[in-house]
Each structure stands twice: as C-alpha cells, then as structure tokens.
C-alpha positions as CSV (number, residue, x, y, z in Angstrom):
1,M,-6.0,-20.2,-1.5
2,I,-5.7,-16.9,0.2
3,G,-4.7,-18.3,3.6
4,T,-2.0,-20.6,2.0
5,W,0.4,-17.9,0.8
6,L,-0.2,-15.8,4.0
7,L,1.1,-18.8,6.0
8,V,4.1,-19.4,3.7
9,D,5.3,-15.8,3.9
10,L,4.8,-15.7,7.8
11,S,6.9,-18.8,8.2
12,A,9.7,-17.3,6.0
13,K,9.6,-14.1,8.0
14,R,10.1,-16.0,11.3
15,T,13.0,-18.3,10.0
16,G,15.0,-15.6,8.4
17,M,15.2,-17.1,5.0
18,K,16.7,-15.6,1.8
19,P,15.2,-12.1,1.2
20,L,12.2,-12.0,-1.1
21,I,13.4,-8.7,-2.5
22,S,17.0,-7.8,-3.1
23,V,18.3,-4.6,-4.6
24,K,21.9,-4.1,-5.5
25,E,23.7,-0.9,-6.6
26,L,20.6,0.6,-8.1
27,K,21.3,3.8,-10.0
28,K,18.8,6.0,-11.8
29,S,19.0,9.5,-13.3
30,Y,16.8,11.9,-15.0
31,H,18.3,14.4,-17.5
32,G,21.7,14.1,-15.8
33,H,20.3,14.4,-12.3
34,D,21.2,11.4,-10.1
35,V,17.9,10.3,-8.3
36,L,19.1,6.9,-7.0
37,K,22.9,6.6,-6.2
38,G,23.7,3.0,-5.8
39,V,20.9,1.9,-3.5
40,D,21.2,-1.5,-1.7
41,L,18.2,-3.0,0.0
42,D,16.9,-6.4,1.2
43,V,13.3,-7.1,2.2
44,A,12.5,-10.2,4.1
45,S,9.6,-12.4,3.3
46,G,6.6,-11.4,5.3
47,A,8.1,-8.1,6.5
48,T,6.6,-4.6,6.3
49,T,9.4,-2.2,5.2
50,V,8.6,1.5,5.5
51,V,10.6,3.9,3.3
52,I,10.7,7.5,4.7
53,G,12.5,10.7,3.6
54,R,11.9,14.2,2.3
55,S,9.9,14.8,-0.9
56,G,12.1,14.4,-3.9
57,C,14.6,12.1,-2.2
58,G,14.0,9.2,-4.5
59,K,11.5,7.1,-2.5
60,S,8.8,6.8,-5.2
61,T,11.5,6.3,-7.9
62,L,12.8,3.3,-6.0
63,L,9.2,1.9,-5.8
64,R,8.6,2.4,-9.5
65,C,12.0,0.6,-10.3
66,L,10.9,-2.3,-8.1
67,N,7.7,-2.7,-10.1
68,G,9.4,-2.3,-13.4
69,L,7.5,0.8,-14.2
70,E,10.8,2.6,-14.5
71,S,14.0,1.5,-16.2
72,F,17.2,2.2,-14.5
73,D,20.8,3.0,-15.4
74,S,22.5,0.1,-13.7
75,G,22.3,-2.4,-10.8
76,S,19.9,-5.3,-10.2
77,I,16.5,-6.0,-8.7
78,T,15.4,-9.5,-7.7
79,V,11.9,-10.3,-6.6
80,A,10.9,-13.9,-5.7
81,G,13.7,-15.3,-7.9
82,A,13.2,-13.1,-11.0
83,T,15.9,-10.6,-11.6
84,I,16.4,-7.5,-13.7
85,E,20.0,-6.6,-14.1
86,I,21.5,-3.7,-16.1
87,T,25.3,-3.4,-16.4
88,E,25.7,-1.1,-19.2
89,K,23.8,1.6,-21.2
90,K,20.6,0.3,-22.6
91,H,20.1,-0.6,-26.2
92,R,17.2,-2.3,-28.1
93,K,18.2,-5.8,-27.0
94,S,18.7,-4.8,-23.3
95,E,15.4,-2.9,-23.4
96,R,13.5,-6.0,-24.6
97,N,15.2,-8.0,-21.9
98,F,14.2,-5.5,-19.3
99,Q,10.6,-5.5,-20.4
100,K,10.5,-9.4,-20.4
101,N,12.0,-9.7,-16.9
102,A,10.0,-6.7,-15.5
103,K,6.9,-8.7,-16.5
104,K,8.1,-11.6,-14.5
105,I,8.7,-9.4,-11.5
106,R,5.3,-7.7,-11.8
107,S,3.6,-11.1,-11.6
108,N,4.7,-11.2,-8.0
109,L,3.8,-7.6,-7.1
110,G,0.7,-5.6,-6.3
111,M,0.9,-1.8,-6.5
112,V,-1.3,0.6,-4.6
113,F,-1.1,4.2,-5.7
114,Q,-1.9,7.5,-3.8
115,S,-4.7,8.3,-6.3
116,F,-6.6,4.9,-5.9
117,N,-6.6,4.3,-9.8
118,L,-10.0,2.4,-9.7
119,F,-11.7,2.4,-13.1
120,P,-14.5,5.0,-12.7
121,H,-16.8,3.3,-15.2
122,L,-16.8,-0.1,-13.3
123,T,-18.4,-1.1,-10.0
124,L,-16.1,-2.1,-7.2
125,L,-16.8,-5.8,-7.9
126,E,-16.0,-5.3,-11.6
127,N,-12.8,-3.5,-10.7
128,M,-11.9,-6.6,-8.7
129,I,-12.6,-9.3,-11.2
130,K,-11.3,-7.8,-14.5
131,A,-7.6,-8.4,-14.1
132,P,-7.9,-12.0,-12.7
133,M,-10.2,-13.0,-15.5
134,V,-8.0,-11.6,-18.2
135,V,-4.5,-12.2,-16.8
136,K,-5.0,-15.4,-14.9
137,N,-7.8,-16.7,-17.1
138,I,-10.1,-17.8,-14.3
139,S,-13.8,-18.0,-14.5
140,R,-16.2,-15.1,-13.7
141,A,-17.7,-17.2,-10.9
142,E,-14.3,-17.8,-9.3
143,A,-13.2,-14.3,-9.7
144,E,-16.4,-13.1,-8.1
145,Q,-16.1,-15.6,-5.2
146,N,-12.4,-14.4,-4.5
147,A,-13.4,-10.7,-4.9
148,E,-16.3,-11.0,-2.4
149,A,-13.9,-12.7,0.2
150,L,-11.3,-9.9,-0.2
151,L,-13.7,-7.1,0.0
152,K,-15.1,-8.7,3.2
153,K,-11.6,-8.7,4.4
154,V,-11.1,-5.0,3.9
155,G,-14.7,-4.2,5.3
156,L,-16.4,-3.4,1.9
157,S,-18.8,-6.2,1.5
158,Q,-21.7,-3.7,1.3
159,C,-20.0,-1.8,-1.5
160,L,-19.9,-4.5,-4.3
161,G,-22.2,-2.8,-6.6
162,R,-21.0,0.8,-5.9
163,Y,-19.0,2.9,-8.4
164,P,-15.8,4.6,-7.2
165,S,-17.6,8.0,-7.2
166,Q,-20.1,6.6,-4.7
167,L,-17.2,5.6,-2.2
168,S,-15.3,7.7,0.2
169,G,-11.6,8.1,-0.3
170,G,-10.8,5.7,2.4
171,Q,-13.2,3.1,0.9
172,Q,-11.6,3.6,-2.6
173,Q,-8.1,3.0,-1.2
174,R,-9.2,-0.1,0.7
175,G,-10.8,-1.2,-2.5
176,A,-7.5,-0.6,-4.3
177,I,-5.7,-2.8,-1.8
178,A,-8.2,-5.6,-2.3
179,R,-7.9,-5.3,-6.0
180,A,-4.1,-5.7,-5.7
181,L,-4.7,-8.8,-3.5
182,A,-7.0,-10.3,-6.1
183,M,-3.9,-11.1,-8.2
184,S,-2.4,-13.2,-5.3
185,P,0.9,-11.2,-5.1
186,R,3.8,-12.1,-3.0
187,V,4.5,-8.4,-2.3
188,I,2.4,-5.2,-2.2
189,L,4.1,-1.8,-2.9
190,Y,2.3,1.3,-1.7
191,D,3.2,4.8,-2.9
192,E,1.9,7.3,-0.3
193,P,-1.3,5.3,0.1
194,T,-2.9,7.9,2.4
195,S,-1.7,11.2,1.1
196,A,-4.9,11.9,-0.9
197,L,-7.1,11.1,2.1
198,D,-8.7,13.4,4.7
199,P,-6.9,12.8,8.0
200,W,-9.9,11.1,9.6
201,L,-9.9,8.4,6.8
202,V,-6.2,7.5,7.2
203,D,-6.6,5.1,10.1
204,E,-9.1,2.8,8.1
205,V,-6.6,2.3,5.4
206,F,-3.7,1.7,7.8
207,Q,-5.8,-0.9,9.7
208,V,-6.1,-3.0,6.6
209,M,-2.3,-2.7,6.1
210,K,-1.8,-3.7,9.8
211,D,-4.0,-6.7,9.4
212,L,-2.1,-7.8,6.3
213,D,1.2,-7.4,8.2
214,A,-0.1,-9.5,11.0
215,E,-1.0,-12.3,8.4
216,G,2.5,-12.2,7.0
217,M,2.0,-10.3,3.8
218,T,5.3,-8.7,2.5
219,Q,4.7,-5.0,2.1
220,V,6.9,-2.0,1.0
221,V,5.4,1.3,2.0
222,V,6.6,4.7,0.9
223,T,5.0,7.2,3.2
224,H,5.3,10.5,5.2
225,E,3.0,9.0,8.0
226,L,5.7,8.5,10.6
227,R,3.2,7.2,13.1
228,F,2.5,4.2,10.9
229,A,6.2,3.6,10.4
230,R,6.7,3.6,14.2
231,E,3.8,1.3,14.9
232,V,3.9,-1.2,12.2
233,A,7.2,-1.4,10.3
234,D,9.5,-4.3,10.8
235,E,12.2,-2.2,9.3
236,V,12.5,1.5,8.5
237,V,14.6,2.8,5.6
238,F,15.5,6.5,5.6
239,I,16.5,8.0,2.2
240,E,18.2,11.3,1.7
241,D,19.3,12.7,-1.7
242,G,19.1,9.3,-3.5
243,E,21.0,7.3,-1.0
244,I,20.0,5.1,1.9
245,V,21.3,6.9,5.0
246,E,20.0,4.4,7.7
247,I,18.1,1.2,7.9
248,G,17.0,-0.2,11.2
249,K,14.1,-1.6,13.4
250,A,11.5,1.0,13.9
251,E,12.2,1.1,17.8
252,Q,15.8,1.9,17.0
253,I,15.3,4.5,14.2
254,F,12.7,6.4,16.1
255,S,14.4,6.2,19.6
256,Q,18.1,6.2,18.8
257,P,18.8,7.2,15.2
258,R,22.5,6.7,14.4
259,D,22.9,9.3,11.6
260,E,22.6,13.0,12.2
261,R,20.6,13.4,8.9
262,T,18.1,10.9,10.3
263,R,17.8,12.8,13.6
264,Q,17.3,16.1,11.8
265,Y,14.5,14.6,9.7
266,L,12.8,12.9,12.7
267,G,13.3,16.0,14.9
268,R,9.6,17.2,14.7
269,F,8.4,13.7,15.5
270,L,10.7,12.6,18.3
C-alpha cells in the first residue's frame, strides 16, 4: 500500500500532469493587515516545493490556509481535486461550506509542525495508530503493522514503546513525519520542521524528507534552512510582504535570482 501511492506520484511528477495543488488569488488579512496579497501557486505531483522568506512574510499563513486551519478572505485552493473557494465576505453558509470542503482537503494532507505535537501520554506506536483506527476505521493489527513499517522507514524501529519525553528532538520530529504518513496523504506540509532542533539533529530529519522526495512524495516545506532548499527543492518560492516575488528551480534561484529582493534575502548565503 505504501509503495503504490509513491509510484503514482513519481509518475505524475515526471510526466508534468495537472498540478496536485493549485492556489489562485489567495488573500488573507488579520485585523486590517494584509498578510497574503493575491498569492498564485501551483505544486506539481511528486515535487518538493520549498517556501522561503523573512519571518512574518506570510509563509506559515499560506501553509495553514492550504490545510484549512485558517479561513481566508478570497481566492481558491484546490488539492487533489477538492476545492475551497471564497468570492465574498463569509457568512454562516459560506463558513459551513468552508469547513466541509476544508475537511475534504485535509483528507489528502499530512501536517508536520515545528513543535512535533506528539501526544505526551502515548507511546510512539500509540501516537501512530490512533488516527488511522479512529478516522479510517482500520483494525489495530493493521494499524500496528503499518506503523511498524513507517517507523522502520524513518529509522525508529527501536523506539516503538518509548514516550515522546524519552526521545530526542530529532527522533520526535521523525516520529511526527511517520505519523503524518500513517494517514496515507497525497501531500505533506512542513512548517519550520527543524527550527526547534539543535543544529546537529537537523540532518537526520532532512534525510527522511530527502528520502520521501526521492520516492515521489509531494512536499511543501516552509523553512529558513536554505541549504535544504538548495539541495532538495524541485522549486523554490520566495515570499516578501505577503506576495510571491519569485518562483524557480533551486539552481536558478540560488545562482541567478532575477529579483533584487530575492538577491538581498539570499545575500548572506550566496
């Protein structure tokens, strides 16, 4: 089961099919402050797209809108054929529609947060099997079998019975990625997945993400880790003040950025 969707996504990535994620004219404001100002973004199936930019530029808000964790003022988001579209100010009916469509979108998405978000009172294995059993109604035996395979995949076979407090930060984040995979998502979203880690633990998390990229998992990563963006991203998106300034292949963005604002941001890295 795990191998099947990986092969499907990888095939779509190679043949340039219709984008798995499509964002059109997305606008979002907080208390009169425009956070996203008409963002347009397509993400190809099987691609790893890395979103970079200064703190407060709108990166995490974009990710939360993609996952239906934040409503937005106008625009549309489509993920694997499910669409949220808002063309006017929300009222009760449109809010109900938003929640209904957001639920459909979330069924295709996994989310990995910077703070791991593992349940502290559950072992790693129990963290893995809870959602598949409740949401997908699979048996405990099947959930455990899938969890064990995924934990082996991220190098945590020896940690099945450990609680989060007994794991390093890197192990907790790898466990969080495995938990996201347990729901068989089409896409995984990452919000600063290594910002809470000590520097020497960052690479073990990035290695898991690199392996998933090689297998064809669609990933959208918000990060300040420019080294990861340069080494792994199929496409890099630079956001400044709520707008996408530049999108391009990693090699182009890091070697010959077209926009002066991109050059200034990358100045310390180039």
